[in-house]
N, C-alpha and C positions, 0 to 999 in steps of 0.2 A: 411278863411271864418269867418266873424264876428259872435260873440256869444252874445246873448242878455244879457244886464246888469241886475242885480237884486239888485242894491243898493237901499236903502230906499227912496231916493228922486225920483228915477225913478219909483219905485213901488207905492209910496204914495205922489205924487206931491201936493195933496190937503192938506197935513199935513206938508208942508215945514217949516212953522213958528214954529209949535209945536216941530218938530224934532230939529231945531236949538236951541230952548229954552231948551229942555231936554238935549241936548248934552252939553250945557254950564253949566246947573245947576245941573245935576245929574251925579255923577261919575259912578254909576252903569250903567246907560244908555250909557254913553260915552264909557265904556269898552265893553259893549255888541255890540254897533254899530261898534267899531273898529274891534272886532273879526268877525262880520258879513261881514264888508267891505273887510277885509283881505281874508277871506274864499272865498267870491265871486270873488275877483280878482284872487286868486289862481286857482279856478275851471275854470274860463274863460281862463286863461293863458294855463292851461293844454289842454283844448279843442281846443283853437285856434291854438296851435302849434302841435297838434296831439301827444302830449307826451304820451308814453306808460304808462298806469296805469291800474290796474285791475278794472273791472266793480264794484266789491265789494267796493273797496277803493273810487272810484268816487261817488258811490251811498251813501256811509256813509258820505262823505263830503257834498253832496247835502241835505241829511237828517238833518245834523247839521245846515246848512245854513237856512233851512226852520224852524227848531226849534227856532233859534235865531230870525228870522224874526217874527215869531208868538209872541215871548216874547216881542220884541220891539214894535210890533203893539199894544199889550195889554197895554203897558206903554203909548203909544201915545194916545190911545183912552180913557184912564182913567183920 
């Protein structure tokens, strides 16, 4: 079963140019985005393959992904 993607370009398509600019110009943004993308991919993989993982662990990963997305959005909109 396909799981919804939560990458930045999917979440904020209206900010695609700004995201590309920040990714290229800001090392901090680049690292945060890489971490967010890796975490999103990992969560989706676990969910798509039905990999056994504790509810606590998956929820902690989702909270971390949301925190990263919030930090990235703040950088995008400033």
